[in-house]
C-alpha positions as CSV (number, residue, x, y, z in Angstrom):
1,M,72.9,52.5,11.6
2,S,70.0,54.8,12.2
3,T,68.6,55.3,15.8
4,I,65.3,53.0,15.6
5,S,67.5,50.1,14.1
6,A,70.1,50.6,17.1
7,T,67.3,50.5,19.5
8,V,66.0,47.7,18.3
9,I,69.2,45.6,18.3
10,G,69.7,47.6,22.1
11,L,66.5,45.3,22.7
12,R,66.9,42.1,21.4
13,L,70.7,42.0,23.0
14,L,68.8,43.0,26.5
15,A,66.1,40.2,26.5
16,C,69.1,37.8,25.8
17,V,71.4,38.6,28.6
18,V,67.7,39.2,30.7
19,T,66.7,35.0,29.5
20,G,69.7,34.0,29.6
21,S,70.5,35.1,33.2
22,L,67.0,33.1,33.8
23,A,68.2,30.4,32.3
24,G,71.1,29.6,34.4
25,Y,70.1,30.8,37.4
26,A,66.8,28.1,36.9
27,W,69.3,25.9,36.6
28,N,71.0,26.2,39.8
29,R,67.3,25.1,41.3
30,R,66.8,22.4,38.9
31,T,65.4,20.6,41.7
32,E,62.2,22.2,41.7
33,P,59.1,21.5,39.9
34,G,58.8,23.1,36.7
35,S,62.7,24.5,37.0
36,L,64.2,22.2,34.0
37,P,61.5,23.5,31.3
38,F,61.8,26.9,32.6
39,V,65.9,26.7,31.7
40,G,64.6,25.5,28.6
41,L,62.1,27.8,27.4
42,M,64.6,30.7,28.5
43,A,67.1,29.0,26.6
44,M,65.6,29.0,23.8
45,I,64.6,32.6,24.4
46,S,67.6,33.2,24.5
47,L,69.0,31.6,21.1
48,W,66.3,33.7,19.3
49,T,67.1,36.9,20.3
50,L,70.6,36.6,19.8
51,N,70.2,35.5,16.2
52,S,68.0,38.0,15.5
53,A,70.4,40.6,17.5
54,I,73.0,38.9,14.8
55,S,70.6,39.2,11.5
56,A,70.5,42.8,11.9
57,F,74.1,43.1,10.9
58,V,74.1,40.6,7.7
59,F,72.9,41.9,4.6
60,D,73.9,39.4,2.7
61,S,71.0,37.3,1.6
62,A,71.5,34.2,1.4
63,L,73.2,34.4,4.9
64,H,70.8,36.2,6.4
65,I,68.2,33.5,5.2
66,L,70.1,31.1,6.8
67,L,69.9,32.7,10.0
68,H,66.4,33.2,9.6
69,R,66.4,29.1,9.0
70,I,68.1,28.5,12.2
71,R,66.3,30.9,14.1
72,W,63.4,29.4,13.4
73,I,64.5,26.2,15.4
74,P,64.0,27.1,19.0
75,I,61.0,29.1,17.9
76,M,59.1,25.6,17.3
77,I,61.0,24.1,20.2
78,M,59.4,26.5,22.6
79,P,55.5,25.5,22.8
80,V,57.3,22.1,24.1
81,F,59.2,23.6,26.8
82,W,55.7,26.2,27.7
83,I,53.1,23.5,28.1
84,W,55.9,21.0,29.7
85,F,56.8,23.4,32.5
86,A,53.0,24.8,33.0
87,V,52.0,20.9,33.7
88,A,55.1,20.2,36.1
89,Y,54.5,23.5,37.9
90,T,51.2,23.4,38.4
91,G,51.5,19.5,39.6
92,Y,49.9,17.9,36.4
93,D,52.5,15.6,36.2
94,E,50.6,12.4,35.5
95,Y,49.2,14.0,32.2
96,L,52.7,13.3,31.1
97,S,52.9,10.4,29.3
98,P,54.5,8.6,26.3
99,A,51.4,9.2,24.1
100,T,51.3,12.9,25.1
101,I,54.3,13.7,24.7
102,A,54.2,12.4,21.1
103,L,51.1,14.6,20.7
104,V,52.7,17.4,21.9
105,C,55.5,16.9,20.0
106,A,54.0,15.9,16.4
107,I,54.1,19.1,15.5
108,P,57.1,20.7,16.5
109,L,58.8,17.9,14.9
110,I,57.3,18.2,11.4
111,S,57.6,21.7,11.3
112,I,61.5,21.8,12.3
113,G,61.6,18.8,9.1
114,L,59.2,21.0,7.0
115,L,61.8,24.1,8.0
116,L,64.9,22.1,7.1
117,T,63.3,21.5,3.1
118,N,61.5,24.4,3.0
119,P,63.3,26.0,-0.5
120,M,62.4,22.7,-2.3
121,H,58.1,23.3,-0.7
122,Q,57.7,26.4,0.3
123,L,54.7,25.5,2.6
124,L,56.1,27.7,5.5
125,W,57.0,30.9,3.5
126,E,58.5,31.8,0.3
127,I,61.0,34.7,1.2
128,S,63.2,37.8,0.0
129,I,65.6,40.6,1.5
130,G,64.8,44.0,2.4
131,E,65.7,47.0,4.4
132,L,63.3,49.1,6.5
133,H,65.7,52.3,8.5
134,G,69.1,50.4,7.8
135,L,68.1,47.1,9.0
136,P,67.4,43.7,6.8
137,I,64.2,42.5,7.0
138,L,62.5,39.6,5.9
139,E,59.6,39.8,3.6
140,L,57.4,36.5,3.7
141,T,54.4,35.1,1.7
142,Y,53.4,32.4,4.2
143,G,52.2,28.8,3.3
144,P,49.6,26.9,4.5
145,W,52.2,24.4,7.1
146,F,52.6,28.0,8.4
147,G,48.9,28.3,9.4
148,V,49.0,25.0,11.0
149,F,51.5,26.1,13.6
150,T,51.2,28.8,14.6
151,L,47.5,27.5,15.6
152,Y,49.1,24.7,17.6
153,N,51.4,27.5,18.7
154,L,48.5,29.4,19.7
155,T,46.5,26.0,21.3
156,I,49.4,24.7,23.2
157,T,49.8,28.8,25.1
158,F,46.4,28.5,26.0
159,I,45.9,25.4,27.4
160,G,49.6,26.2,29.6
161,T,47.7,29.8,30.9
162,A,44.6,28.1,31.5
163,L,46.7,25.6,34.1
164,L,47.7,28.2,35.6
165,L,44.5,30.3,36.1
166,R,43.2,27.3,37.3
167,L,45.7,26.7,39.9
168,V,44.8,30.0,41.1
169,V,41.3,29.7,41.5
170,R,42.0,26.1,43.0
171,S,45.2,27.6,45.8
172,D,42.2,30.1,46.5
173,Y,44.5,33.0,45.0
174,L,47.5,32.4,46.5
175,Y,49.4,32.3,43.7
176,L,47.8,35.1,41.5
177,D,50.6,37.2,41.0
178,Q,53.0,34.7,39.8
179,A,50.4,32.8,37.6
180,I,49.6,36.9,36.4
181,L,53.3,37.5,35.3
182,L,53.4,34.0,33.9
183,C,50.8,34.5,31.8
184,I,52.1,38.0,30.6
185,G,55.2,36.9,30.1
186,S,53.6,34.5,27.4
187,L,51.1,36.6,26.3
188,I,53.7,39.9,25.0
189,P,55.3,37.5,22.7
190,W,51.9,36.5,21.0
191,I,50.8,39.8,20.8
192,A,54.2,40.9,18.8
193,A,53.7,38.3,16.6
194,V,50.2,39.3,16.0
195,I,51.8,42.4,14.9
196,S,54.4,41.9,13.4
197,I,52.7,38.9,11.1
198,T,49.8,41.5,10.0
199,G,51.9,44.8,9.8
200,V,49.1,46.6,12.0
201,I,51.6,49.2,13.6
202,F,55.5,48.1,12.6
203,P,55.6,46.8,8.6
204,P,56.0,42.9,8.4
205,G,59.7,41.9,8.5
206,I,61.4,44.2,11.3
207,G,60.9,41.5,14.0
208,I,59.5,43.1,17.0
209,T,58.6,40.0,18.2
210,S,61.9,39.3,19.2
211,V,62.2,42.8,20.9
212,S,59.4,42.2,23.0
213,F,61.2,39.8,25.2
214,A,62.6,42.8,26.1
215,A,59.6,42.8,28.2
216,T,58.7,38.9,28.6
217,G,62.1,38.5,30.6
218,P,61.5,40.7,33.4
219,A,57.9,39.5,33.7
220,F,59.6,36.2,34.1
221,G,62.7,37.8,36.8
222,Y,59.9,39.3,39.1
223,A,58.5,36.0,39.3
224,L,61.4,34.1,39.4
225,F,62.9,36.6,42.0
226,R,61.1,38.9,44.3
227,R,57.5,36.2,43.7
228,R,59.8,33.7,44.5
229,L,58.9,31.2,41.9
230,F,60.2,28.4,42.4
231,D,60.8,28.7,46.2
232,L,56.6,28.9,46.8
233,A,56.0,26.8,43.8
234,P,52.4,24.8,43.6
235,A,53.0,21.8,42.7
236,T,53.5,20.7,46.0
237,R,51.0,18.2,44.3
238,R,49.2,18.3,47.5
239,L,47.4,21.5,46.6
240,S,45.4,20.5,43.7
241,R,45.3,16.4,44.7
242,D,43.4,17.5,47.5
243,S,41.5,20.6,47.6
244,A,39.4,19.5,50.5
245,I,42.5,20.9,53.1
246,A,41.0,24.2,52.3
247,T,37.7,23.8,53.9
248,L,38.3,21.9,56.7
249,Q,37.4,23.7,60.4
250,E,41.1,23.0,61.6
251,G,44.4,25.1,61.0
252,V,46.2,23.3,58.6
253,L,50.0,24.8,57.3
254,I,52.1,22.9,54.8
255,F,55.7,23.5,54.5
256,D,59.0,22.5,52.6
257,D,62.1,20.9,53.8
258,S,63.6,24.4,54.1
259,F,60.9,24.8,56.6
260,E,59.1,27.6,54.9
261,L,55.6,28.0,54.7
262,I,54.4,27.1,51.7
263,Y,50.4,26.9,52.0
264,L,48.1,27.8,54.7
265,N,44.2,27.4,55.1
266,H,42.4,30.3,56.1
267,R,41.8,29.0,59.5
268,A,45.3,28.7,60.2
269,A,45.5,32.3,58.6
270,E,42.6,33.3,61.4
271,I,44.7,31.0,64.2
272,L,48.1,33.1,63.3
273,E,45.6,36.3,63.0
274,R,48.2,36.8,59.8
275,D,47.1,37.6,55.9
276,V,47.4,34.6,53.7
277,E,49.5,35.9,50.9
278,S,52.4,37.7,52.6
279,T,52.7,34.9,55.2
280,L,53.9,32.8,52.5
281,G,57.4,31.3,52.6
282,T,57.9,32.4,56.2
283,P,60.2,29.7,58.2
284,A,58.0,27.8,60.3
285,K,59.6,29.0,63.6
286,A,58.3,32.5,62.8
287,L,54.9,30.7,63.4
288,I,55.1,27.8,65.5
289,D,57.1,26.6,68.4
290,V,58.9,24.2,66.4
291,D,60.2,22.1,69.7
292,T,56.5,20.6,69.9
293,I,56.8,19.2,67.1
294,D,59.1,16.7,64.6
295,L,60.8,18.5,62.1
């Protein structure tokens, strides 16, 4: 096995371990807004990258193609978890009606059906097996439905990213770091996918998209652990539903159930003589006299 092959496999396994660990951690926080779809998203990525790593050791054509078809099942489910996460995390749960859920799930369900029956019609792709640097690679000729799913996936990614960026603006940039990390984590695989499909830098079929999650995982992980993704979840709902709070002349502090600060307006920051962003997550007793209020 060449050095390049070993590196690719190693990065795939690293991405699997990182995203799987993030899924496990988020599962323990599953009562927080956005945590359940985050679990699903990380689990799908973990299954994808594990499959890609295993496929590198399979040179039998029929089995390799079968693994490729199985790998695309989590890929086709991922957009559903991404938009669910973005909607829940930013506090727009009211848009999760049966009609919108059916609309979001329609293309993935059709795609999975076409994936399972692709040898009959080849609407997704025509496929053969080649080899590069000791790795078995797929040589694909994409069909018309692949373009439909790609357009759908790009649209869902854009909508989820737009929701995160809109939240940043509406919350006076309090969640800028979190949103940037989440956007980077979601966009890296798409950039890698475009490179992989077009063969601009690497030959098509080498599977750099799965490798790219070795960078996506740490981006999400840093948001989760260092930027307190769920502890400071913006879906307190009040931020998106009552933007007038930010313009009040009085100081406003909002604490979560653990009595840690999840929001303060600029007037409150001036009164406390603190920086707005760095004060998030501070215990109530460190900011105010808790004995004077009903906790």
